[in-house]
C-alpha positions in Angstrom: -6.8 -20.7 -15.5 -5.0 -23.2 -13.4 -6.4 -23.4 -9.8 -4.4 -22.1 -6.9 -4.0 -25.6 -5.3 -2.6 -27.0 -8.5 -0.2 -24.1 -8.8 1.1 -24.8 -5.3 1.6 -28.4 -6.1 3.5 -27.6 -9.3 5.7 -25.1 -7.3 6.6 -27.8 -4.8 7.4 -30.3 -7.5 9.8 -27.8 -9.1 11.8 -27.8 -5.8 12.3 -31.6 -5.7 15.0 -32.0 -8.4 17.0 -30.1 -10.9 17.6 -26.3 -11.1 15.1 -23.7 -12.5 15.1 -20.0 -13.0 12.3 -18.0 -11.3 12.5 -14.5 -12.7 11.1 -11.4 -11.0 8.4 -9.4 -12.8 7.2 -6.1 -11.3 3.8 -5.8 -12.9 1.2 -7.9 -14.8 2.6 -7.0 -18.2 6.2 -8.1 -17.3 4.7 -11.2 -15.6 2.8 -12.3 -18.7 5.8 -11.8 -20.9 8.0 -14.0 -18.7 5.3 -16.6 -18.7 5.2 -16.5 -22.5 9.0 -17.2 -22.5 8.3 -20.5 -20.8 9.6 -19.8 -17.2 7.9 -22.4 -15.0 7.3 -20.0 -12.0 7.7 -16.3 -11.2 8.6 -14.3 -8.1 7.6 -10.8 -7.2 10.4 -8.2 -6.5 9.8 -5.8 -3.6 12.2 -3.3 -5.2 10.8 -3.5 -8.8 7.2 -3.2 -7.5 8.1 -0.3 -5.2 9.8 1.6 -8.1 6.7 1.0 -10.2 4.7 2.9 -7.5 7.3 5.7 -7.3 8.7 4.6 -4.0 12.0 3.2 -2.7 12.4 -0.4 -1.9 10.7 -1.5 1.4 8.5 1.6 1.3 5.2 0.1 0.1 2.4 -0.7 2.5 1.2 -4.2 3.5 -2.1 -3.7 1.7 -0.2 -2.6 -1.5 2.0 -5.7 -1.4 -1.0 -8.0 -0.8 -2.9 -6.4 -3.7 0.2 -6.9 -5.9 0.4 -10.6 -5.0 -3.2 -11.1 -5.7 -3.1 -9.4 -9.1 0.0 -11.2 -10.3 -1.2 -14.6 -9.0 -4.5 -14.2 -10.9 -2.9 -12.9 -14.1 -0.7 -15.9 -14.9 -1.0 -19.7 -15.0 2.3 -20.4 -13.4 3.1 -20.3 -9.7 4.0 -17.0 -8.1 6.3 -16.6 -5.1 5.6 -13.5 -3.0 8.6 -11.4 -1.8 7.1 -10.5 1.5 10.1 -8.6 2.8 10.2 -8.9 6.6 6.5 -9.8 6.9 5.6 -6.1 7.5 5.9 -6.8 11.2 8.5 -7.4 13.9 6.9 -9.6 16.5 6.2 -13.2 15.5 2.4 -13.2 16.1 2.0 -10.2 13.8 4.3 -11.9 11.2 2.0 -14.9 11.3 -1.1 -12.8 10.9 0.3 -11.0 7.8 1.6 -14.2 6.3 -1.9 -15.7 6.6 -3.2 -12.7 4.7 -0.5 -13.3 2.0 -1.6 -17.0 1.7 -5.1 -15.8 0.9 -3.9 -13.9 -2.2 -3.3 -17.0 -4.2 0.5 -17.1 -4.2 2.3 -20.4 -4.3 5.2 -19.4 -2.1 6.2 -16.7 0.3 9.6 -15.5 1.6 10.5 -13.9 4.9 13.7 -11.9 5.6 15.7 -11.5 8.8 16.8 -7.9 8.1 15.5 -5.1 10.3 15.8 -2.2 7.9 18.0 -0.2 10.2 21.7 0.4 9.5 22.8 0.3 13.2 21.4 -3.2 13.8 20.6 -4.6 10.4 19.7 -8.2 11.4 17.1 -9.3 13.9 18.6 -11.0 16.9 19.1 -14.7 16.2 16.3 -16.0 18.5 13.8 -13.4 17.4 14.6 -14.2 13.7 14.1 -17.9 14.4 10.8 -17.3 16.1 9.6 -15.2 13.1 10.3 -18.1 10.8 8.5 -20.5 13.1 5.5 -18.1 13.1 5.5 -17.9 9.3 5.7 -21.7 9.1 2.6 -22.0 11.3 0.8 -19.5 9.1 1.3 -21.5 5.9 0.7 -24.9 7.5 -1.9 -26.8 5.5 -2.1 -24.3 2.7 0.5 -25.9 0.4 2.3 -22.5 0.2 6.1 -23.0 0.1 8.0 -21.0 2.7 11.4 -19.5 1.8 13.5 -18.2 4.7 16.1 -15.5 3.8 19.2 -14.5 5.7 20.2 -11.0 4.6 23.6 -10.6 6.1 25.5 -10.3 2.8 23.0 -7.6 1.6 23.1 -5.4 4.7 26.7 -5.1 5.5 27.2 -8.3 7.6 28.9 -10.7 5.1 29.6 -13.4 7.7 29.2 -16.8 6.0 29.4 -18.7 9.3 26.5 -16.6 10.7 24.5 -17.0 7.6 25.0 -20.7 7.7 24.0 -20.8 11.4 20.8 -18.9 10.6 19.8 -20.8 7.5 20.4 -24.2 9.2 18.2 -23.1 12.1 15.5 -21.8 9.7 15.5 -25.1 7.9 15.1 -27.0 11.1 12.3 -24.7 12.0 10.3 -25.7 8.9 11.4 -23.4 6.1 11.0 -25.3 2.8 13.7 -23.3 0.9 16.7 -21.3 2.1 18.1 -18.2 0.6 21.2 -16.0 1.4 21.0 -13.2 -1.2 24.4 -11.6 -1.9 26.6 -14.7 -1.8 28.5 -15.1 -5.1 31.6 -17.1 -4.7 31.2 -20.8 -5.7 32.6 -22.0 -2.4 30.0 -19.8 -0.5 27.2 -21.2 -2.6 28.3 -24.8 -2.1 28.6 -24.2 1.6 25.0 -23.1 1.9 23.8 -26.0 -0.2 25.7 -28.5 2.1 24.5 -26.8 5.3 20.8 -27.1 4.6 20.7 -30.3 2.5 18.5 -31.9 1.5 16.3 -28.7 1.5 16.5 -26.6 -1.7 18.5 -23.4 -2.0 17.6 -20.2 -3.9 20.5 -18.2 -5.4 20.2 -14.6 -6.4 22.0 -13.8 -9.7 21.6 -10.2 -10.4 24.7 -9.8 -12.6 26.7 -12.1 -14.8 28.9 -13.8 -12.2 27.5 -17.3 -12.7 25.6 -19.4 -15.2 22.6 -21.5 -14.7 24.6 -24.6 -15.6 27.3 -23.8 -13.0 24.7 -23.0 -10.3 23.2 -26.4 -11.0 26.5 -28.1 -10.6 26.9 -26.4 -7.2 23.5 -27.9 -6.1 21.4 -24.8 -6.4 17.7 -25.6 -7.0 16.2 -22.2 -7.7 17.7 -19.0 -9.2 16.0 -15.6 -9.0 17.2 -12.2 -10.3 15.6 -9.9 -7.7 15.1 -6.4 -9.0 17.7 -6.8 -11.8 15.1 -7.1 -14.7 13.4 -4.0 -13.4 16.7 -2.2 -13.2 17.4 -3.3 -16.8 14.1 -1.8 -17.9 14.7 1.4 -16.0 18.2 1.6 -17.5 16.8 1.9 -21.0 14.0 4.2 -20.0 16.3 6.6 -18.1 18.9 6.8 -20.9 16.3 7.6 -23.5 14.5 10.1 -21.4 17.7 11.8 -20.3 18.8 12.2 -23.9 15.5 13.9 -24.7 15.7 16.2 -21.7 19.4 17.0 -22.2 20.0 17.1 -25.9 16.6 17.4 -27.5 17.4 14.3 -29.6 15.6 10.9 -29.8 18.4 8.5 -30.7 17.6 6.3 -27.7 14.1 5.6 -29.1 15.5 4.2 -32.4 16.5 0.9 -30.8 13.1 0.4 -29.1 11.1 -2.7 -29.9 8.4 -1.9 -32.6 4.9 -1.0 -31.3 3.5 -4.0 -33.0 5.9 -6.4 -31.3 5.2 -5.0 -27.8 1.4 -4.7 -28.3 1.3 -8.1 -29.9 2.6 -9.7 -26.6 -0.8 -8.9 -25.1 -3.1 -9.4 -28.1 
């Protein structure tokens, strides 16, 4: 197995040039398969992991998330970025404490969001959001862990590009290593984010077929993740087959499943 410090160095080098895809497994099996496909790094998905535990997104505990990070980081030889949601805390000192615990799991990167989880006021006040990023920055200092700061406006009903740019620029100045505005899709939006935080790298969420890797690279994107989309794709096949059995008493949906030997062979 590759040591944690080396994984962190590899992860940082990936962000220096080019464009790479960092797909999102939800358990050890899916992580190992993605590693076999040759992806250079992986990222956890809060939604995919929550669904695997029978919970809605953002409804797992801090201890569950930390255990998940530790298990995935130890199971593969590629760097793992931890989707740490909002840091499982509101106040900056508590964010710092939790991020420190995340660092100890062996992950190579960690992301912090500025969404509150409440529909009435979905984004933290600008200054508080900035202080939370600064706290996370202090918590990862000296560890080699790469900090991604996320501005969630386009996911939580506040699709204001100017505000997203204001936040991401401030997060970059506060020490975030990578910037991320999940939910943006238009090429001009992507290019604007890349310009605003340059020369720092930008992560782009592609959870449907609106953009190719080649086009994202042309726009200056350094890292592409898919969030919970792979988990949703897996759930789509499972739900369709199970519903057919429950509804019709037929098993046509199982006929297109990969053979047992193929799936079992992935882990032999």
